[in-house]
Structures are given as C-alpha cells and as structure tokens.
C-alpha positions as CSV (number, residue, x, y, z in Angstrom):
1,X,-50.4,-13.9,2.8
2,X,-51.6,-11.0,4.9
3,X,-50.2,-9.1,6.9
4,X,-51.4,-7.8,10.4
5,X,-51.9,-3.4,10.7
6,X,-52.9,-2.1,14.1
7,X,-53.0,1.1,15.2
8,X,-53.4,3.0,18.0
9,X,-53.5,6.9,19.6
10,X,-52.6,8.7,22.7
11,X,-53.5,12.4,23.8
12,X,-50.4,13.5,21.3
13,X,-49.1,10.5,18.7
14,X,-50.3,8.3,16.5
15,X,-49.0,4.5,16.4
16,X,-48.9,2.2,13.6
17,X,-47.7,-1.4,13.1
18,X,-47.3,-3.0,10.1
19,X,-46.2,-6.7,9.9
20,X,-43.9,-7.7,7.3
21,X,-42.5,-11.2,6.0
22,X,-41.6,-13.4,9.2
23,X,-37.8,-13.0,8.5
24,X,-38.4,-9.6,8.1
25,X,-40.3,-8.9,11.5
26,X,-42.8,-6.0,12.1
27,X,-42.4,-1.6,12.0
28,X,-43.4,0.5,14.7
29,X,-44.4,4.2,13.3
30,X,-45.1,6.9,15.5
31,X,-46.7,9.6,14.0
32,X,-47.4,13.5,15.5
33,X,-49.1,16.3,13.7
34,X,-49.4,13.6,10.6
35,X,-45.6,13.4,10.3
36,X,-44.1,10.0,11.3
37,X,-41.2,11.4,13.7
38,X,-40.1,7.5,14.8
39,X,-39.9,4.2,13.3
40,X,-38.4,1.2,15.1
41,X,-38.2,-2.4,13.5
42,X,-38.8,-5.1,15.9
43,X,-38.8,-9.3,15.5
44,X,-42.7,-9.4,15.5
45,X,-45.9,-7.6,15.9
46,X,-45.6,-8.2,20.0
47,X,-42.2,-7.2,20.0
48,X,-43.6,-4.0,18.7
49,X,-46.4,-4.0,21.3
50,X,-44.2,-4.3,23.8
51,X,-41.9,-1.6,22.8
52,X,-44.3,0.8,22.4
53,X,-45.2,0.0,26.0
54,X,-42.1,0.1,27.2
55,X,-40.6,3.7,25.2
56,X,-43.8,5.7,25.1
57,X,-46.3,4.1,27.9
58,X,-48.7,2.8,25.6
59,X,-50.9,0.1,27.5
60,X,-51.3,-3.0,25.9
61,X,-55.3,-2.7,24.9
62,X,-54.5,0.3,23.2
63,X,-54.1,-1.5,19.9
64,X,-56.9,-1.6,17.1
65,X,-56.9,-4.2,13.7
66,X,-57.3,-2.6,10.9
67,X,-58.3,-3.8,7.4
68,X,-56.6,-2.6,4.0
C-alpha cells in the first residue's frame, strides 16, 4: 500500500503530512529552521489540511504531493 506524503511551506515554516494506516490516520509535521516544532495526529490527510488552515492560516491550495 502506498501512503500519501504532502508538503507545503509559508514564509517561516515548512509543513509535511504523512498518511499512515487508515485506523491510525495522518500526521501533520511543522518545521521551523529545519527542526520539527509541532506534530499533530488527525483522522485523515484532509483533516490535516483543514487543521493547517485553521491553526496556521495555510491556504488549502498550498499542498503538493511528493513521491518517496
């Protein structure tokens, strides 16, 4: 099974969402100066994107899916 990884950035921070098993959810990681300063577990990638909008003002269209 292939899990989604999405990235986004704003002026000060970089953001990364890593999808996990469906029963786990997805993680939102927030980096500042290359260091992880926050991590949040949400129910889904969509929930992570919406949480980043609410908490950090990150626009919904900021995200890009990457292949690893």
